[in-house]
C-alpha positions in Angstrom: 284.2 -32.0 119.3 282.8 -29.2 121.3 282.1 -25.6 120.7 281.7 -22.5 122.8 278.3 -21.3 123.8 278.7 -18.1 121.8 280.5 -19.2 118.6 281.2 -22.2 116.4 285.0 -21.9 116.9 286.6 -25.1 118.1 287.6 -25.0 121.8 289.6 -27.1 124.2 286.6 -28.2 126.3 287.2 -31.9 126.7 283.9 -33.3 127.6 280.4 -32.6 126.2 279.0 -32.8 129.7 280.7 -29.5 130.3 278.7 -27.7 127.7 275.0 -26.8 128.1 272.6 -25.1 130.5 273.9 -23.9 133.9 271.9 -25.8 136.5 273.0 -24.1 139.7 271.6 -24.8 143.2 269.7 -21.5 143.2 268.8 -21.0 139.5 269.2 -21.9 135.9 270.7 -20.1 132.9 269.9 -21.6 129.5 272.6 -22.2 126.9 271.0 -19.8 124.4 270.4 -17.1 126.9 272.7 -14.3 125.7 270.6 -11.4 126.9 272.1 -8.5 128.8 271.2 -8.4 132.5 269.4 -5.1 133.2 268.1 -4.2 136.6 268.9 -5.4 140.1 266.4 -8.3 139.9 267.9 -9.8 136.7 271.5 -9.4 138.0 270.6 -11.0 141.4 268.9 -14.0 139.7 272.0 -14.5 137.5 274.3 -14.3 140.6 272.2 -16.9 142.4 272.4 -19.2 139.5 276.2 -18.8 139.1 277.0 -18.8 142.9 278.6 -22.0 144.1 282.2 -22.5 143.0 283.7 -19.6 145.0 281.5 -20.2 148.0 282.1 -23.9 148.2 285.8 -23.8 147.7 286.2 -21.1 150.4 283.9 -22.7 153.0 285.4 -26.1 152.2 288.7 -24.5 153.3 287.3 -23.9 156.8 287.4 -27.6 157.4 288.4 -29.9 160.2 292.1 -28.9 159.9 291.2 -25.3 159.9 289.1 -25.7 163.1 292.2 -27.3 164.8 294.6 -24.6 163.5 292.4 -21.6 164.2 291.3 -23.1 167.5 295.0 -23.7 168.6 295.8 -20.1 167.7 293.0 -18.8 169.8 293.5 -21.1 172.8 297.3 -20.7 173.0 297.7 -17.1 171.9 294.4 -15.4 172.2 293.5 -13.2 169.2 297.0 -12.1 168.6 297.2 -13.9 165.3 294.0 -12.5 163.8 296.1 -10.3 161.5 297.2 -13.3 159.5 293.6 -13.7 158.2 293.4 -10.1 157.0 296.8 -10.4 155.2 295.6 -13.6 153.5 292.5 -12.0 152.0 294.2 -10.6 148.9 296.2 -13.8 148.5 293.0 -15.8 148.5 291.3 -13.6 146.0 294.2 -13.3 143.5 295.0 -17.1 143.6 291.4 -18.2 143.2 290.5 -15.4 140.6 293.3 -16.7 138.4 292.0 -20.3 138.5 288.5 -19.0 137.9 289.7 -17.4 134.7 291.6 -20.5 133.7 288.5 -22.6 134.2 286.0 -20.4 132.4 288.3 -19.5 129.5 290.0 -22.9 128.8 287.4 -25.5 129.7 290.4 -27.7 130.8 291.2 -28.7 134.4 294.3 -27.4 136.2 296.2 -30.7 136.3 295.6 -31.3 132.5 296.9 -27.8 131.7 300.0 -28.2 133.8 300.9 -31.5 132.1 300.1 -30.3 128.6 302.0 -26.9 128.9 305.0 -28.0 131.0 305.3 -31.7 130.2 305.0 -34.7 132.4 308.4 -34.3 134.1 307.6 -30.8 135.5 303.9 -31.3 135.8 304.3 -34.5 137.8 305.8 -32.4 140.7 302.6 -30.4 141.1 300.2 -33.3 140.5 301.9 -35.8 142.8 302.1 -33.2 145.6 298.3 -32.7 145.2 297.5 -36.4 145.4 299.6 -37.0 148.5 298.5 -33.9 150.3 294.8 -34.4 149.4 294.9 -38.0 150.7 296.3 -36.8 154.1 293.9 -33.9 154.2 290.9 -36.2 153.7 292.0 -38.3 156.7 291.9 -35.1 158.8 288.3 -34.5 157.7 287.3 -37.9 159.2 289.4 -37.1 162.3 287.1 -34.0 162.7 284.1 -36.2 162.3 285.2 -38.6 165.0 285.9 -35.7 167.4 282.6 -34.0 166.8 280.7 -37.3 167.1 282.6 -38.2 170.3 281.6 -34.9 171.9 278.0 -35.3 170.9 278.0 -38.8 172.4 277.7 -40.7 169.1 279.6 -44.0 168.5 282.8 -43.4 166.6 282.6 -46.3 164.0 279.0 -45.7 163.2 279.5 -42.0 162.8 282.5 -42.5 160.4 280.6 -45.0 158.3 277.5 -42.9 158.1 279.5 -39.8 157.2 281.3 -41.7 154.4 278.0 -43.0 153.1 276.5 -39.4 153.0 279.7 -38.0 151.3 279.6 -40.7 148.6 275.9 -40.7 148.1 275.7 -37.0 147.7 278.0 -37.1 144.6 276.4 -40.3 143.2 273.1 -38.7 142.5 274.1 -38.1 138.8 272.8 -34.5 139.1 275.1 -31.5 139.4 272.3 -29.4 140.8 271.4 -31.9 143.6 275.1 -32.1 144.7 275.4 -28.3 144.7 272.3 -27.9 146.7 273.6 -30.3 149.4 276.9 -28.4 149.4 275.2 -25.0 149.7 273.2 -26.2 152.7 276.5 -27.3 154.4 277.9 -23.8 153.5 275.0 -22.2 155.4 275.7 -24.6 158.3 279.2 -23.1 158.6 277.7 -19.9 159.9 276.9 -21.7 163.2 280.3 -20.4 164.4 278.8 -16.9 164.5 276.2 -17.5 167.3 278.9 -19.6 169.1 281.1 -16.6 169.1 278.4 -14.4 170.4 277.6 -16.8 173.2 281.2 -16.9 174.3 281.5 -13.1 174.2 285.1 -12.4 172.9 286.4 -8.8 173.4 285.4 -7.0 170.2 287.8 -4.1 170.7 290.8 -6.5 171.2 289.8 -8.5 168.1 289.6 -5.3 166.1 293.1 -4.3 167.3 294.6 -7.7 166.6 293.1 -7.7 163.1 294.9 -4.5 162.2 298.1 -4.7 164.3 300.5 -7.6 163.6 302.1 -9.0 166.7 304.2 -12.1 167.5 302.9 -13.6 170.8 305.0 -15.5 173.3 308.6 -15.1 174.2 311.7 -15.8 172.2 311.6 -19.4 173.2 308.2 -19.8 171.5 309.1 -18.1 168.3 309.7 -21.3 166.4 306.4 -22.8 167.6 304.5 -19.6 166.7 306.0 -19.5 163.2 305.0 -23.2 162.7 301.5 -22.3 163.7 301.5 -19.3 161.3 302.6 -21.5 158.5 299.8 -23.9 159.4 297.3 -21.0 159.2 298.6 -20.1 155.7 298.5 -23.8 154.7 294.9 -24.2 155.9 293.6 -20.9 154.5 295.4 -21.0 151.1 295.6 -24.7 150.2 296.8 -26.2 146.9 293.7 -28.4 146.5 291.6 -25.2 146.2 293.3 -24.3 142.9 292.5 -27.7 141.3 289.0 -27.8 142.7 287.7 -24.4 141.7 289.0 -24.6 138.1 287.4 -28.0 137.5 284.2 -27.1 139.4 283.8 -23.9 137.3 284.2 -26.1 134.2 281.7 -28.7 135.4 279.2 -26.0 136.2 279.5 -24.8 132.6 280.5 -21.2 133.5 281.9 -19.3 130.5 283.8 -16.0 130.4 280.7 -13.8 129.9 279.7 -14.6 133.5 283.1 -13.7 135.0 281.9 -10.8 137.1 279.2 -12.9 138.7 281.7 -15.6 139.6 284.1 -13.0 141.1 281.2 -11.8 143.3 280.6 -15.4 144.3 284.3 -15.7 145.2 284.2 -12.5 147.3 281.2 -13.9 149.2 283.1 -17.1 149.9 286.1 -15.2 151.2 283.9 -13.1 153.5 282.4 -16.3 155.0 285.8 -17.8 155.5 287.2 -14.8 157.3 284.1 -14.3 159.5 284.1 -18.0 160.4 287.9 -18.1 161.1 287.7 -15.0 163.2 284.7 -16.2 165.1 286.4 -19.5 165.9 289.7 -17.9 167.0 287.8 -15.3 169.1 285.6 -17.9 170.8 288.6 -20.1 171.6 290.5 -17.1 173.0 287.7 -16.0 175.2 286.7 -19.5 176.4 290.2 -20.4 177.6 291.5 -17.0 178.8 292.6 -17.2 182.4 292.1 -21.0 182.6 294.5 -23.9 182.9 293.7 -24.8 179.3 295.2 -21.5 178.0 298.4 -22.4 176.0 297.6 -26.1 176.2 295.7 -27.0 173.0 294.9 -30.7 172.6 292.3 -31.1 169.8 289.0 -29.7 168.6 287.1 -31.9 171.1 289.0 -30.0 173.9 287.8 -26.8 172.3 284.2 -27.9 172.4 284.6 -28.8 176.1 286.3 -25.5 176.9 283.6 -23.5 175.1 280.8 -25.4 176.9 282.5 -24.8 180.3 282.6 -21.1 179.5 279.3 -20.5 177.7 277.1 -23.5 178.4 276.3 -26.9 176.9 274.4 -25.4 173.9 277.5 -23.5 172.8 279.6 -26.7 172.9 276.9 -28.6 170.9 276.7 -25.9 168.3 280.5 -25.9 167.9 280.5 -29.7 167.5 277.8 -29.5 164.9 279.7 -26.8 163.0 282.8 -29.0 163.2 280.9 -32.0 161.8 279.5 -29.8 159.0 282.9 -28.4 158.2 284.5 -31.9 158.0 281.8 -33.2 155.6 282.0 -30.2 153.2 285.8 -30.3 153.4 285.7 -34.0 152.4 283.4 -33.2 149.5 285.7 -30.6 148.1 289.0 -32.5 148.7 287.7 -35.8 147.2 286.3 -34.0 144.2 289.5 -32.1 143.7 291.5 -35.3 143.5 288.9 -37.1 141.3 288.8 -34.2 138.9 292.6 -34.1 138.7 292.9 -37.9 138.1 290.3 -37.6 135.4 292.4 -34.8 133.8 295.6 -36.7 134.0 294.4 -40.1 132.7 291.7 -38.8 130.3 288.8 -40.3 132.3 285.3 -38.7 131.9 284.8 -36.6 135.0 281.6 -34.7 135.6 278.8 -34.5 138.2 276.4 -34.2 135.3 277.0 -37.8 134.4 275.6 -40.7 136.2 277.8 -43.4 137.6 277.4 -45.5 134.5 278.7 -42.5 132.4 281.8 -41.8 134.4 282.6 -45.0 136.3 286.3 -44.2 136.8 285.6 -40.7 138.2 283.1 -41.9 140.7 285.2 -44.9 141.6 288.2 -42.7 142.5 285.9 -40.4 144.6 284.4 -43.3 146.5 287.7 -45.1 147.0 289.4 -42.0 148.5 286.5 -41.4 151.0 286.4 -45.1 152.0 290.2 -45.3 152.4 290.3 -42.2 154.6 287.5 -43.6 156.8 289.3 -46.9 157.2 292.6 -45.2 158.2 290.8 -43.2 160.9 289.2 -46.3 162.3 292.5 -48.2 162.5 293.6 -48.6 166.1 296.8 -46.6 166.9 296.7 -44.3 163.9 298.6 -41.0 164.7 295.6 -38.9 164.2 296.8 -35.8 166.1 300.1 -35.8 164.3 298.3 -36.0 160.9 296.0 -33.1 161.7 298.8 -30.7 162.6 301.2 -31.9 159.9 298.8 -31.6 157.0 298.1 -27.9 157.4 301.8 -27.1 157.7 302.7 -29.2 154.7 300.1 -27.4 152.7 301.7 -24.1 153.5 305.1 -25.5 152.5 304.0 -26.9 149.1 301.9 -23.9 148.1 304.8 -22.0 146.5 305.2 -24.7 143.8 301.5 -24.6 142.9 301.6 -20.8 142.8 304.5 -20.8 140.4 302.7 -23.0 137.9 299.5 -20.9 138.3 301.4 -17.7 137.6 303.0 -19.1 134.4 299.7 -20.5 133.1 298.0 -17.1 133.6 300.7 -15.4 131.6 300.4 -17.9 128.7 298.8 -16.0 125.8 297.9 -19.2 123.9 296.0 -20.4 127.0 294.2 -17.2 128.1 294.5 -14.9 125.2 292.8 -11.6 126.2 292.4 -12.9 129.8 296.1 -13.1 130.6 297.4 -11.4 133.7 298.2 -7.7 133.7 301.5 -6.3 135.2 300.0 -5.5 138.6 298.6 -9.0 139.1 301.9 -10.5 138.0 303.8 -8.3 140.5 301.5 -9.1 143.3 301.5 -12.9 142.6 305.3 -12.9 142.3 305.4 -11.2 145.7 303.0 -13.8 147.2 305.3 -16.6 146.0 308.2 -14.7 147.6 306.3 -14.5 150.9 305.4 -18.2 150.8 309.1 -19.1 150.3 310.0 -16.7 153.1 307.8 -18.7 155.5 309.6 -21.8 154.5 313.0 -20.1 155.1 311.8 -19.0 158.6 310.6 -22.6 159.3 314.0 -23.9 158.3 315.7 -21.4 160.6 313.4 -22.4 163.4 314.4 -26.0 163.0 318.1 -25.3 162.8 318.0 -22.8 165.6 315.2 -23.8 168.1 315.7 -20.7 170.3 315.5 -18.2 167.5 313.9 -15.0 168.7 311.1 -12.8 167.2 313.7 -10.1 166.3 315.6 -12.5 164.1 312.4 -13.8 162.5 311.4 -10.2 161.6 314.9 -9.6 160.2 314.5 -12.7 157.9 311.1 -11.4 156.8 312.6 -8.0 156.1 315.5 -9.3 154.1 313.3 -11.7 152.0 310.7 -9.0 151.5 313.4 -6.6 150.2 314.8 -9.3 147.9 311.3 -10.0 146.6 310.5 -6.3 146.0 313.7 -6.0 144.0 312.9 -9.0 141.9 309.4 -7.8 141.2 310.6 -4.4 140.3 313.2 -5.8 138.0 310.5 -8.0 136.3 308.2 -5.0 135.8 310.8 -2.7 134.4 312.7 -5.1 132.2 309.6 -7.2 131.1 312.2 -9.7 129.8 313.6 -11.1 133.0 312.2 -13.5 135.7 308.5 -13.5 136.7 309.6 -13.5 140.3 310.6 -16.0 143.0 313.6 -17.2 140.9 311.4 -18.4 138.0 312.0 -17.3 134.4 308.7 -16.7 132.6 308.0 -17.8 129.0 309.1 -15.4 126.3 305.5 -14.7 125.2 304.6 -13.7 128.8 307.0 -10.8 128.6 306.2 -9.7 125.1 306.0 -5.9 124.8 303.1 -6.2 122.4 299.9 -4.9 124.2 297.2 -7.5 124.8 294.0 -7.0 122.8 291.3 -7.4 125.4 288.3 -6.7 123.2 285.6 -9.4 122.8 286.9 -11.2 125.9 283.4 -12.6 126.8 283.4 -14.8 123.7 287.1 -15.9 123.6 287.9 -19.5 124.6 291.1 -21.4 124.4 291.6 -23.4 121.1 292.1 -27.2 121.3 295.2 -28.1 123.2 296.7 -30.0 120.3 296.8 -26.8 118.2 298.8 -24.9 120.8 302.6 -24.7 120.7 304.2 -25.8 124.0 306.2 -23.0 125.6 310.0 -23.5 125.6 311.4 -24.3 129.0 314.4 -22.0 129.1 317.6 -23.0 131.0 317.2 -20.3 133.6 313.6 -21.3 134.3 314.6 -24.9 134.6 317.3 -24.0 137.1 315.0 -21.8 139.1 312.2 -24.3 139.2 314.6 -27.1 140.1 316.1 -25.0 142.9 312.7 -24.2 144.3 311.6 -27.8 144.1 314.7 -29.0 145.8 314.4 -26.4 148.6 310.7 -27.3 149.2 311.7 -31.0 149.4 314.2 -30.2 152.2 311.7 -27.9 153.9 309.1 -30.7 153.9 311.6 -33.0 155.7 312.4 -30.3 158.3 308.6 -29.7 158.8 308.2 -33.3 159.7 311.2 -33.2 162.1 309.8 -30.1 163.8 306.3 -31.6 164.2 307.7 -34.7 165.8 309.7 -32.6 168.2 306.6 -30.6 169.1 304.6 -33.8 169.6 307.3 -35.3 171.8 307.5 -32.1 173.8 303.8 -32.3 174.6 
């Protein structure tokens, strides 16, 4: 049995490894340290000790798949799709802030909460999606490693094996602090994209314009391809694995609600690094290929390195390749841990980086097996590596609505979050986000059914879906007893008119799971979730069809 750090009240924290001193990469906070942080120096030291979960999850998102997606956008369409990054900032923050609250307040991983609160039938949808998508994503990280190694003149097989050894060994130290220090060094390495961008000299004024003014590049014949790429950008920037990773990592780091404001600052830092890196990559690719035969003819990230080197010199190409290698490794860290944490949640396996291999054999075995399997797949002759890289990012964008629905429902569950439940504005925004994600799937479906769909028709679809989402969100806010948005009916307790008492939030933790009453799955909510799930299954099939068509076309 475990207790909170501030009281003797029983909590749901499942593993005693998740209670104790915070041993961060850049500082330590003792379990009994309850003092108020006064002065800039004390607050900065606390932030340095807490920093990690938000930064790692965000930088891990700028992985090998992101390099390919952002690079393709820059090489094929210049900086005209930069606006997508700016629009995704609030989505990134709201989604990750919600899982941050869930981790700090509950002490229970995302997968375990979904299964316990919604049952195995509904929870299996979200968890199975995660396992499949993470396995494919991990393969793309090793694809990135092979491409970076190839550009640098390193042997493919040896590079893949060495990278796998480094990824596994970094987690097998039995020390949370050592792992986080390695991860933070890799986070710093992601900033190599900034000097690469300066060496290539993209047009700053054009980039500023394209950040603020949304445009749809290409003619009507390219509308479907552009929308597929936009969905890929959404999928690589706001990926489902991030939700599972950050919640479990916050728990593993032993962060409690009283440090919430510092963890939110850490999250904002991570978001800033992601946007800067993505913009630098897109801008560098745009400038390097502008006016060349390579413009509009993206191949892979190795082609990006060669194009950047041809435009700005060999050093720029080498720095880009090192940044790609760095991104692939930190992405593999995060995705593997996300899966291992989730499997530990689902099957009740001890899962913590604070434990040595002997204290959490199943957890480390899953982590190592995933890494080794991905490495083997990449080394198999004839593997469709290019198709996997492009498809994974798009599938992530398609599957995200399902993950966001469960996240929204959990963050409105008063038994789970108590005084930390969502407020009306967060609910309205998140419901709108779910609507936007579903809208992208609708556009993708239309693009497959009507290959020559024009930009005007796509904008019309966005307008209609946006209006429908606004009406649904307004109805939810006014009635407070209808659906939570996106066709999903919220639990009755979510929409209770009784105001939430938010006093003493810093010491409130979720009670043990066995003491909570499972929310009733109303008929309307079952229908809504079933319809959404069915639609996403169809959309996944159509995504695969479209990707194959694009591959054949090239």
